[in-house]
ZASELO-789950 format. One record per residue (C-alpha): residue number from 1; residue in one letter; x, z, y. Coordinates in pm, 1 decimal. Layout:
   n res        u        w        v
 NUM   A        X        Z        Y
...
***
This chain:
   n res        u        w        v
   1   M      0.0      0.0      0.0
   2   S    137.8   -101.2    338.5
   3   F      7.5      8.6    676.1
   4   R     87.4   -244.9    947.0
   5   F    -11.7   -271.3   1313.4
   6   D     66.6   -637.5   1374.0
   7   G   -139.0   -766.9   1665.5
   8   K   -236.7   -415.1   1771.5
   9   V   -149.7   -240.8   2097.5
  10   A    -73.0    129.6   2128.6
  11   I    -29.9    370.4   2418.3
  12   V    174.8    683.2   2349.5
  13   T    195.3    945.5   2623.3
  14   G    492.8   1176.3   2655.8
  15   A    691.3    927.3   2446.6
  16   G   1033.6    966.8   2608.6
  17   H   1143.3   1248.3   2378.7
  18   G   1058.4   1437.6   2062.3
  19   L    726.7   1375.9   1891.5
  20   G    606.5   1103.6   2127.1
  21   R    928.9    906.4   2089.7
  22   S    906.6    936.8   1712.3
  23   H    543.2    817.0   1711.5
  24   A    621.0    521.0   1939.9
  25   L    918.5    408.5   1731.8
  26   E    727.1    423.7   1403.4
  27   L    431.6    229.3   1543.1
  28   A    672.0    -34.9   1672.9
  29   R    850.6    -54.6   1335.7
  30   R    512.4   -133.6   1183.3
  31   G    438.0   -413.9   1426.2
  32   A    252.4   -250.1   1716.2
  33   K    317.0   -340.5   2076.4
  34   V    369.0     -9.5   2256.7
  35   V    323.4    126.0   2607.4
  36   V    581.4    404.8   2620.3
  37   N    460.9    655.6   2877.0
  38   D    672.0    942.2   3002.7
  39   L    680.4   1112.0   3340.2
  40   G   1040.7   1206.7   3267.5
  41   G   1010.1   1561.9   3394.4
  42   N   1139.2   1891.2   3263.4
  43   V    956.7   2095.6   2999.0
  44   D    781.8   2291.8   3275.5
  45   G    658.6   1970.4   3437.8
  46   T    897.7   1966.8   3732.3
  47   G   1096.5   1657.8   3826.0
  48   G   1034.8   1304.2   3712.4
  49   S   1210.6    983.3   3609.3
  50   S   1112.9    680.0   3401.5
  51   E   1461.1    670.8   3246.1
  52   A   1348.8    837.3   2919.5
  53   A   1061.5    592.3   2872.4
  54   R   1289.6    295.4   2944.5
  55   A   1542.4    420.9   2688.3
  56   V   1275.1    426.7   2415.5
  57   V   1161.0     77.8   2517.0
  58   E   1517.7    -43.6   2471.6
  59   E   1527.1    115.6   2124.5
  60   I   1210.1    -70.4   2032.0
  61   K   1338.8   -400.1   2168.9
  62   A   1665.8   -353.6   1980.3
  63   M   1470.1   -343.1   1653.1
  64   G   1285.5   -662.3   1749.3
  65   G    967.5   -500.8   1878.4
  66   Q    770.5   -528.4   2200.1
  67   A    726.3   -239.3   2444.4
  68   I    689.5   -160.3   2810.6
  69   A    772.1    160.1   2996.6
  70   N    523.4    352.8   3210.3
  71   G    615.1    652.0   3425.9
  72   G    265.4    762.5   3526.6
  73   S    142.7   1121.1   3510.8
  74   V   -138.7   1186.9   3264.2
  75   A   -274.8   1451.6   3502.6
  76   D   -327.5   1193.7   3777.2
  77   P   -624.8    954.4   3746.1
  78   Q   -421.6    668.3   3891.5
  79   G   -133.6    742.7   3655.3
  80   A   -369.5    745.6   3357.3
  81   Q   -527.7    417.2   3466.0
  82   S   -185.1    258.3   3512.8
  83   M   -108.5    296.1   3140.3
  84   V   -425.9    115.1   3046.2
  85   D   -367.2   -152.1   3312.0
  86   D    -12.7   -210.6   3184.8
  87   A   -137.9   -256.6   2828.6
  88   M   -420.4   -490.2   2930.5
  89   N   -204.2   -698.1   3166.5
  90   A     64.5   -741.8   2903.5
  91   W   -137.8   -779.6   2583.5
  92   G   -509.6   -781.0   2662.9
  93   R   -630.2   -499.9   2435.6
  94   I   -580.9   -133.1   2334.7
  95   D   -618.1    -34.1   1971.5
  96   V   -436.5    298.7   1950.8
  97   L   -401.6    590.0   2191.8
  98   I   -185.5    889.6   2109.2
  99   N   -227.5   1168.9   2365.9
 100   N     98.1   1360.5   2326.5
 101   A    218.0   1452.0   2677.2
 102   G    250.3   1819.2   2761.1
 103   I    435.9   2094.6   2943.1
 104   L    493.0   2467.0   2903.5
 105   R    457.2   2750.1   3153.3
 106   D    469.9   3044.7   2911.4
 107   K    405.6   3399.3   3034.8
 108   S    186.1   3684.8   2920.1
 109   F   -160.0   3683.5   3074.6
 110   K    -61.1   3985.0   3283.6
 111   N    219.6   3786.3   3444.7
 112   V    101.5   3425.4   3447.3
 113   T      3.8   3284.0   3786.6
 114   M   -319.4   3091.7   3827.4
 115   E   -113.3   2796.2   3950.9
 116   D     74.5   2785.7   3620.9
 117   F   -248.0   2837.3   3425.9
 118   R   -423.1   2548.2   3600.7
 119   L   -123.9   2315.2   3574.3
 120   V   -101.3   2353.2   3196.1
 121   L   -476.1   2287.9   3166.3
 122   E   -446.8   1982.7   3391.1
 123   V   -162.7   1825.3   3192.2
 124   H   -278.0   1903.2   2837.9
 125   L   -656.5   1905.2   2857.8
 126   M   -736.7   1693.1   3161.4
 127   G   -441.3   1463.4   3089.3
 128   T   -592.4   1391.6   2748.5
 129   V   -935.2   1339.6   2905.3
 130   L   -812.7   1109.6   3183.6
 131   V   -611.9    869.9   2966.9
 132   T   -886.6    859.7   2705.1
 133   K  -1148.4    797.0   2973.9
 134   A   -946.5    502.1   3103.5
 135   A   -911.4    347.7   2755.6
 136   W  -1262.8    428.8   2633.6
 137   P  -1453.2    133.3   2788.3
 138   I  -1204.5   -112.7   2639.0
 139   M  -1229.5     37.6   2291.7
 140   N  -1609.7     36.1   2320.6
 141   E  -1612.8   -331.0   2415.1
 142   Q  -1372.7   -415.3   2130.7
 143   E  -1575.9   -197.9   1892.7
 144   Y  -1248.0    -62.5   1764.5
 145   G  -1013.0    220.9   1854.7
 146   R   -802.0    494.4   1706.4
 147   I   -736.5    801.4   1920.9
 148   V   -512.0   1093.7   1832.7
 149   V   -514.0   1406.8   2047.6
 150   T   -253.5   1678.9   2020.7
 151   T   -365.7   2034.6   1963.9
 152   S   -151.3   2324.5   1843.7
 153   A   -143.1   2624.6   1613.5
 154   S   -143.5   2824.1   1938.1
 155   G   -478.3   2670.3   2027.2
 156   L   -623.1   2719.0   1681.3
 157   W   -497.0   3070.8   1614.1
 158   G   -347.5   3202.2   1941.2
 159   N      8.4   3293.7   2035.7
 160   F    143.6   3568.6   2258.8
 161   G    242.0   3448.0   2605.5
 162   Q     45.4   3123.4   2584.6
 163   T   -305.6   3191.2   2714.8
 164   N   -289.9   2878.6   2933.0
 165   Y   -149.1   2656.1   2657.1
 166   S   -382.4   2798.9   2391.2
 167   A   -690.4   2749.9   2609.5
 168   A   -593.1   2388.7   2678.6
 169   K   -518.7   2311.4   2315.0
 170   L   -844.9   2452.6   2180.5
 171   G  -1031.3   2271.7   2457.0
 172   I   -878.2   1950.6   2323.1
 173   V  -1027.4   2026.7   1980.2
 174   G  -1374.2   2059.3   2132.2
 175   F  -1320.5   1732.8   2317.1
 176   M  -1213.9   1562.7   1993.5
 177   N  -1508.6   1696.4   1795.2
 178   T  -1759.9   1543.1   2034.7
 179   L  -1564.9   1222.4   2097.9
 180   A  -1554.7   1159.7   1721.5
 181   K  -1935.5   1169.8   1715.5
 182   E  -1979.8    953.0   2024.8
 183   G  -1733.2    687.3   1914.7
 184   A  -1834.6    652.8   1550.8
 185   K  -2097.1    381.2   1603.7
 186   K  -1835.7    166.6   1782.3
 187   N  -1569.4    218.8   1512.6
 188   I  -1368.3    445.2   1741.8
 189   R  -1223.1    729.2   1539.2
 190   T  -1074.2   1035.9   1705.2
 191   N   -859.9   1294.0   1528.3
 192   A   -627.9   1579.4   1621.0
 193   I   -272.3   1661.9   1519.7
 194   A   -141.0   2017.8   1533.6
 195   P    233.3   1957.2   1499.1
 196   I    502.0   2204.1   1400.0
 197   A    823.3   2043.1   1521.2
 198   G   1157.8   2111.0   1677.0
 199   T   1143.8   1954.2   2024.2
 200   R   1240.4   2036.3   2381.3
 201   M    917.6   2234.3   2407.1
 202   T    988.5   2456.4   2105.4
 203   E   1365.9   2495.0   2114.9
 204   G   1331.0   2825.3   2299.8
 205   L   1068.3   2953.5   2056.2
 206   M   1239.2   2892.6   1720.7
 207   P   1584.6   2967.4   1576.6
 208   K   1812.4   2663.6   1535.6
 209   P   1802.6   2655.6   1151.5
 210   M   1422.5   2630.2   1169.9
 211   L   1437.8   2361.1   1438.9
 212   D   1669.1   2156.0   1216.2
 213   Q   1411.0   2165.8    935.1
 214   L   1121.5   2068.4   1161.3
 215   K   1224.5   1727.9   1286.5
 216   P    957.1   1528.2   1473.0
 217   E   1002.9   1245.3   1223.4
 218   L    849.4   1471.2    957.9
 219   V    523.2   1488.7   1156.7
 220   T    493.9   1124.0   1259.4
 221   P    378.9    977.4    923.7
 222   G     61.2   1185.6    943.4
 223   V     -0.4   1084.6   1303.2
 224   V     49.0    716.7   1228.7
 225   Y   -190.8    742.3    934.1
 226   L   -452.8    873.9   1178.6
 227   C   -401.0    549.3   1373.5
 228   T   -473.1    317.9   1079.3
 229   E   -795.6    138.1    996.7
 230   D   -844.0    386.8    710.1
 231   A   -823.8    690.2    939.2
 232   P  -1076.9    973.1    902.5
 233   N  -1286.3   1084.1   1199.0
 234   G  -1297.5   1432.3   1352.3
 235   F  -1009.6   1564.8   1139.4
 236   I   -760.7   1833.6   1244.5
 237   L   -428.7   1764.7   1071.9
 238   Q   -153.7   2023.5   1078.3
 239   A    192.9   1891.4    999.5
 240   G    548.7   2015.0    997.3
 241   G    859.3   2002.0    780.7
 242   G    699.7   1745.6    549.5
 243   R    387.6   1955.3    483.5
 244   F     48.5   1810.5    578.9
 245   F   -262.1   2028.8    569.3
 246   R   -607.9   2049.4    719.6
 247   A   -744.8   2299.0    969.5
 248   Q  -1121.2   2338.8    994.6
 249   M  -1376.9   2545.6   1179.4
 250   M  -1596.7   2744.5    941.9
 251   E  -1921.0   2940.9    953.7
 252   N  -2061.5   3185.1    699.3
 253   Q  -2413.2   3276.8    585.1
 254   G  -2416.3   3588.0    802.8
 255   A  -2708.1   3828.2    816.8
 256   T  -3065.0   3779.8    941.0
 257   I  -3210.3   4085.2   1113.5
 258   K  -3576.8   4069.4   1221.3
 259   E  -3557.8   4321.0   1501.8
 260   P  -3187.8   4360.7   1573.1
 261   T  -3040.2   4666.4   1736.3
 262   V  -2678.4   4762.6   1785.1
 263   E  -2717.2   5001.5   1491.4
 264   S  -2865.1   4740.1   1255.7
 265   V  -2593.8   4488.2   1345.4
 266   A  -2334.5   4753.0   1266.3
 267   E  -2504.6   4825.3    933.3
 268   Q  -2496.1   4455.8    839.3
 269   W  -2145.6   4393.0    969.1
 270   D  -1994.1   4332.9    624.0
 271   K  -2236.9   4042.3    577.0
 272   V  -2172.1   3913.5    927.7
 273   A  -1797.4   3909.6    861.0
 274   D  -1797.2   3788.3    498.3
 275   M  -1634.6   3443.0    479.3
 276   S  -1637.8   3411.4     99.6
 277   K  -1911.1   3144.9    109.8
 278   A  -1822.1   2992.7    445.0
 279   R  -1873.2   2622.3    507.1
 280   G  -1681.6   2386.0    729.4
 281   H  -1822.4   2131.8    973.0
***
């Protein structure tokens, strides 16, 4: 079985380094034409240069592929639109969108500023929304699209010092869940990746031996599969170190109380909390 993207066009945000670079290179190896987007800033979102995106474009061209660099910010509506415009002007369609761009402003909730909180939400959550919004009409008209959004274990399960990042990443899951439903009738499938990888964003969070075992290239095969014609829809894929596994929201049978009081809820709490017969959505 071979998964090719000949004739297809992909946009990958945050593709100048790490996971995004790995995704862009693999799509290009398999025949996709790629818009390589990267603002070129630091991990905290400061600064900016299109040099990183251009370097990845040169890598793709060196292997015989086609790519163009884009230095727009995902958090800016004009920047988001510029990626779509570049793809359409060059190749006339958009088949794949991987929303990967992100920043970190980690501090405990006690110490985080509202400026840092909002900025992380704007880049991760609204950045995903803005680029997807720009590509959505084209995918609807084509009646084809594959969208991958990037969530995180921090969003799914929480992580100390990352209230802003966790809120953004779980918000992305909610966005994906609904987008998967809205796009299904037009053959637009939307899925989420929760990567575990050694990148610029995680090098301060993990010891070096762990980083060495969690190369971005070990996540990319799962992401690229989510971009294929056979992709599922509304799936949360966790991946890292060569392991691929599903995350899912669950609900249990719970307890039905005719005239609930605080006391009766407390009495039935074991039933409320029992997940032994829980079902996923």
